[in-house]
Structure formats: C-alpha cells, structure tokens
TORKOL-4160 file (C-alpha; in steps of 0.2 Angstrom, whole numbers, padded with zeros to 4 digits, m for minus):
180
<pt num="1" X="m0122" Y="m0023" Z="m0152"/>
<pt num="2" X="m0106" Y="m0017" Z="m0146"/>
<pt num="3" X="m0115" Y="m0006" Z="m0133"/>
<pt num="4" X="m0121" Y="m0022" Z="m0125"/>
<pt num="5" X="m0105" Y="m0030" Z="m0123"/>
<pt num="6" X="m0096" Y="m0015" Z="m0115"/>
<pt num="7" X="m0114" Y="m0012" Z="m0103"/>
<pt num="8" X="m0110" Y="m0030" Z="m0099"/>
<pt num="9" X="m0095" Y="m0030" Z="m0091"/>
<pt num="10" X="m0090" Y="m0025" Z="m0076"/>
<pt num="11" X="m0081" Y="m0009" Z="m0071"/>
<pt num="12" X="m0069" Y="m0018" Z="m0057"/>
<pt num="13" X="m0056" Y="m0026" Z="m0062"/>
<pt num="14" X="m0047" Y="m0039" Z="m0051"/>
<pt num="15" X="m0031" Y="m0041" Z="m0060"/>
<pt num="16" X="m0026" Y="m0021" Z="m0058"/>
<pt num="17" X="m0031" Y="m0024" Z="m0038"/>
<pt num="18" X="m0021" Y="m0040" Z="m0037"/>
<pt num="19" X="m0005" Y="m0030" Z="m0046"/>
<pt num="20" X="m0006" Y="m0014" Z="m0035"/>
<pt num="21" X="m0006" Y="m0024" Z="m0021"/>
<pt num="22" X="0009" Y="m0036" Z="m0026"/>
<pt num="23" X="0019" Y="m0017" Z="m0030"/>
<pt num="24" X="0013" Y="m0010" Z="m0013"/>
<pt num="25" X="0020" Y="m0023" Z="m0005"/>
<pt num="26" X="0036" Y="m0024" Z="m0015"/>
<pt num="27" X="0038" Y="m0006" Z="m0012"/>
<pt num="28" X="0034" Y="m0006" Z="0007"/>
<pt num="29" X="0045" Y="m0020" Z="0010"/>
<pt num="30" X="0060" Y="m0014" Z="0003"/>
<pt num="31" X="0058" Y="0003" Z="0011"/>
<pt num="32" X="0057" Y="m0006" Z="0028"/>
<pt num="33" X="0070" Y="m0017" Z="0024"/>
<pt num="34" X="0080" Y="0000" Z="0020"/>
<pt num="35" X="0074" Y="0006" Z="0036"/>
<pt num="36" X="0081" Y="m0009" Z="0047"/>
<pt num="37" X="0098" Y="m0008" Z="0039"/>
<pt num="38" X="0100" Y="0011" Z="0042"/>
<pt num="39" X="0095" Y="0006" Z="0059"/>
<pt num="40" X="0106" Y="m0007" Z="0065"/>
<pt num="41" X="0119" Y="0003" Z="0054"/>
<pt num="42" X="0115" Y="0016" Z="0067"/>
<pt num="43" X="0115" Y="0008" Z="0081"/>
<pt num="44" X="0130" Y="0002" Z="0094"/>
<pt num="45" X="0128" Y="m0013" Z="0105"/>
<pt num="46" X="0140" Y="m0005" Z="0115"/>
<pt num="47" X="0135" Y="0014" Z="0117"/>
<pt num="48" X="0118" Y="0017" Z="0128"/>
<pt num="49" X="0106" Y="0020" Z="0113"/>
<pt num="50" X="0090" Y="0029" Z="0117"/>
<pt num="51" X="0075" Y="0015" Z="0116"/>
<pt num="52" X="0063" Y="0030" Z="0115"/>
<pt num="53" X="0070" Y="0037" Z="0099"/>
<pt num="54" X="0075" Y="0021" Z="0091"/>
<pt num="55" X="0056" Y="0017" Z="0093"/>
<pt num="56" X="0050" Y="0033" Z="0088"/>
<pt num="57" X="0061" Y="0033" Z="0074"/>
<pt num="58" X="0054" Y="0014" Z="0067"/>
<pt num="59" X="0038" Y="0018" Z="0070"/>
<pt num="60" X="0037" Y="0035" Z="0060"/>
<pt num="61" X="0047" Y="0021" Z="0047"/>
<pt num="62" X="0036" Y="0009" Z="0047"/>
<pt num="63" X="0020" Y="0021" Z="0043"/>
<pt num="64" X="0031" Y="0030" Z="0030"/>
<pt num="65" X="0034" Y="0012" Z="0021"/>
<pt num="66" X="0017" Y="0006" Z="0024"/>
<pt num="67" X="0010" Y="0023" Z="0016"/>
<pt num="68" X="0023" Y="0021" Z="0001"/>
<pt num="69" X="0018" Y="0007" Z="m0004"/>
<pt num="70" X="m0001" Y="0007" Z="m0005"/>
<pt num="71" X="0000" Y="0025" Z="m0012"/>
<pt num="72" X="0012" Y="0017" Z="m0025"/>
<pt num="73" X="m0001" Y="0000" Z="m0028"/>
<pt num="74" X="m0015" Y="0011" Z="m0029"/>
<pt num="75" X="m0010" Y="0023" Z="m0042"/>
<pt num="76" X="m0004" Y="0009" Z="m0050"/>
<pt num="77" X="m0022" Y="0000" Z="m0051"/>
<pt num="78" X="m0029" Y="0017" Z="m0056"/>
<pt num="79" X="m0014" Y="0018" Z="m0071"/>
<pt num="80" X="m0019" Y="0002" Z="m0074"/>
<pt num="81" X="m0038" Y="0000" Z="m0074"/>
<pt num="82" X="m0047" Y="0002" Z="m0092"/>
<pt num="83" X="m0054" Y="0019" Z="m0096"/>
<pt num="84" X="m0073" Y="0017" Z="m0096"/>
<pt num="85" X="m0077" Y="0032" Z="m0104"/>
<pt num="86" X="m0090" Y="0039" Z="m0091"/>
<pt num="87" X="m0087" Y="0057" Z="m0086"/>
<pt num="88" X="m0086" Y="0067" Z="m0070"/>
<pt num="89" X="m0087" Y="0059" Z="m0052"/>
<pt num="90" X="m0092" Y="0042" Z="m0057"/>
<pt num="91" X="m0074" Y="0038" Z="m0064"/>
<pt num="92" X="m0068" Y="0046" Z="m0047"/>
<pt num="93" X="m0076" Y="0034" Z="m0037"/>
<pt num="94" X="m0071" Y="0019" Z="m0047"/>
<pt num="95" X="m0051" Y="0023" Z="m0047"/>
<pt num="96" X="m0054" Y="0028" Z="m0029"/>
<pt num="97" X="m0063" Y="0010" Z="m0026"/>
<pt num="98" X="m0049" Y="0000" Z="m0035"/>
<pt num="99" X="m0035" Y="0010" Z="m0024"/>
<pt num="100" X="m0046" Y="0004" Z="m0009"/>
<pt num="101" X="m0047" Y="m0013" Z="m0015"/>
<pt num="102" X="m0028" Y="m0013" Z="m0017"/>
<pt num="103" X="m0026" Y="m0009" Z="0001"/>
<pt num="104" X="m0039" Y="m0023" Z="0005"/>
<pt num="105" X="m0031" Y="m0036" Z="m0003"/>
<pt num="106" X="m0013" Y="m0030" Z="0003"/>
<pt num="107" X="m0019" Y="m0032" Z="0022"/>
<pt num="108" X="m0028" Y="m0048" Z="0020"/>
<pt num="109" X="m0011" Y="m0054" Z="0014"/>
<pt num="110" X="m0003" Y="m0046" Z="0028"/>
<pt num="111" X="m0016" Y="m0053" Z="0041"/>
<pt num="112" X="m0013" Y="m0070" Z="0034"/>
<pt num="113" X="0006" Y="m0069" Z="0036"/>
<pt num="114" X="0006" Y="m0063" Z="0052"/>
<pt num="115" X="m0007" Y="m0076" Z="0058"/>
<pt num="116" X="0005" Y="m0090" Z="0052"/>
<pt num="117" X="0020" Y="m0081" Z="0060"/>
<pt num="118" X="0010" Y="m0077" Z="0078"/>
<pt num="119" X="0005" Y="m0097" Z="0078"/>
<pt num="120" X="0022" Y="m0102" Z="0073"/>
<pt num="121" X="0027" Y="m0091" Z="0088"/>
<pt num="122" X="0016" Y="m0096" Z="0101"/>
<pt num="123" X="0019" Y="m0114" Z="0095"/>
<pt num="124" X="0038" Y="m0113" Z="0100"/>
<pt num="125" X="0035" Y="m0103" Z="0116"/>
<pt num="126" X="0022" Y="m0112" Z="0122"/>
<pt num="127" X="0011" Y="m0100" Z="0123"/>
<pt num="128" X="0018" Y="m0087" Z="0135"/>
<pt num="129" X="0024" Y="m0071" Z="0136"/>
<pt num="130" X="0032" Y="m0059" Z="0148"/>
<pt num="131" X="0029" Y="m0040" Z="0153"/>
<pt num="132" X="0041" Y="m0035" Z="0139"/>
<pt num="133" X="0037" Y="m0046" Z="0125"/>
<pt num="134" X="0019" Y="m0040" Z="0128"/>
<pt num="135" X="0024" Y="m0021" Z="0129"/>
<pt num="136" X="0034" Y="m0023" Z="0111"/>
<pt num="137" X="0019" Y="m0032" Z="0104"/>
<pt num="138" X="0007" Y="m0017" Z="0109"/>
<pt num="139" X="0018" Y="m0007" Z="0104"/>
<pt num="140" X="0019" Y="m0015" Z="0086"/>
<pt num="141" X="0002" Y="m0018" Z="0085"/>
<pt num="142" X="m0002" Y="0001" Z="0088"/>
<pt num="143" X="0010" Y="0008" Z="0077"/>
<pt num="144" X="0004" Y="m0004" Z="0062"/>
<pt num="145" X="m0012" Y="m0001" Z="0065"/>
<pt num="146" X="m0007" Y="0019" Z="0063"/>
<pt num="147" X="0003" Y="0012" Z="0046"/>
<pt num="148" X="m0012" Y="0004" Z="0039"/>
<pt num="149" X="m0025" Y="0018" Z="0042"/>
<pt num="150" X="m0014" Y="0029" Z="0034"/>
<pt num="151" X="m0012" Y="0018" Z="0019"/>
<pt num="152" X="m0031" Y="0014" Z="0019"/>
<pt num="153" X="m0030" Y="0033" Z="0016"/>
<pt num="154" X="m0019" Y="0036" Z="0004"/>
<pt num="155" X="m0021" Y="0022" Z="m0007"/>
<pt num="156" X="m0039" Y="0027" Z="m0013"/>
<pt num="157" X="m0035" Y="0046" Z="m0015"/>
<pt num="158" X="m0017" Y="0039" Z="m0025"/>
<pt num="159" X="m0031" Y="0029" Z="m0035"/>
<pt num="160" X="m0041" Y="0046" Z="m0040"/>
<pt num="161" X="m0022" Y="0054" Z="m0044"/>
<pt num="162" X="m0017" Y="0039" Z="m0056"/>
<pt num="163" X="m0036" Y="0039" Z="m0064"/>
<pt num="164" X="m0035" Y="0056" Z="m0068"/>
<pt num="165" X="m0017" Y="0056" Z="m0076"/>
<pt num="166" X="m0024" Y="0041" Z="m0086"/>
<pt num="167" X="m0038" Y="0052" Z="m0093"/>
<pt num="168" X="m0028" Y="0067" Z="m0097"/>
<pt num="169" X="m0028" Y="0070" Z="m0114"/>
<pt num="170" X="m0010" Y="0069" Z="m0123"/>
<pt num="171" X="0000" Y="0083" Z="m0127"/>
<pt num="172" X="0003" Y="0086" Z="m0146"/>
<pt num="173" X="0021" Y="0080" Z="m0150"/>
<pt num="174" X="0034" Y="0093" Z="m0155"/>
<pt num="175" X="0037" Y="0094" Z="m0173"/>
<pt num="176" X="0021" Y="0084" Z="m0179"/>
<pt num="177" X="0011" Y="0093" Z="m0190"/>
<pt num="178" X="m0008" Y="0088" Z="m0192"/>
<pt num="179" X="m0017" Y="0088" Z="m0208"/>
<pt num="180" X="m0034" Y="0095" Z="m0208"/>
C-alpha cells in the first residue's frame, strides 16, 4: 500500500523551488547592493573617473551577483528536495530540474518587476528617450542577459551538487560505537 502512495506523488516540489528562488533573489540583492555601495564609495563626483572602467566593473559585478544568487537558490532547492531513492542519473536530473526551475521562477519575478518599473518610467517621461538613455538601456539589457545566462547554467549545476551532497551517507560520529 505504501508503494502505491509513493508512486502517486510528484517528483517535483514547488515549495522548494519557490524557497530557492526567494533565496536567490535575497543573495543577488545583497551582493548587488554591496557592489553599488563600493562603486559609489570609490567614485568621486570631482574626479574624472573612467566611465568605461566603471561600466565594465558594474557589468561584471552584476554577472557575479546573479550567478551567486542562482547558485545559492539551486543548491538550496536540491538540498531541501525529498530524497526519492531512485539511484543514478534520474535523481541527478531531478535535482538539476529543481535548480533550473529556481532560475525560471526568479527570472519570471524579475521580468514582472522590470515590466512594472519600465511602465512607470515610460509614463513619467512621456515615452521618449534620448540617445544616451537608449545606449544605457541597451548596455544594461545586454549585461543582464549575460548575467541571467550564467545563472541559467549555474542553478542546475548547483542543484546537482546539492542533491549529491544531500544523498551522501553521513559519516559515523567519533566515539560512538555501533552495536552488532
């Protein structure tokens, strides 16, 4: 009877995916804020800072923040997922799928937030942009794509690692004797 109940359960768990996506958002947000704080602290309004250096540094920091966030979320989702005792590649696939779905949910939330912000900005400016604003938007769009692409690769890989560590047999504790 128990086997029939287990077989009817889904191998996919939305609760761990949502928890992983929220963790990914939190970590990426904190790292992005750290980068913004450091960037603002080292730039001076009185010195002629190189905008190219600042742009490349910010872009690389964005890639790092998003990748780290999605690695955290994918790893967490796989570690929280229930062990289903299917040995081999199927378990690895399920862990990777949970990590990938963390990325999907995170990107969906991001698209929603950016859509609202974009609509708000367009309504306040009358929908017009100058060339500098268009160039900045294109630059941000490109580097956001790169950051999310890195996250799409990193989240399933972190999920596989998290699942592998979840399924390890715990080492026996020192000083504890096993009874025969």
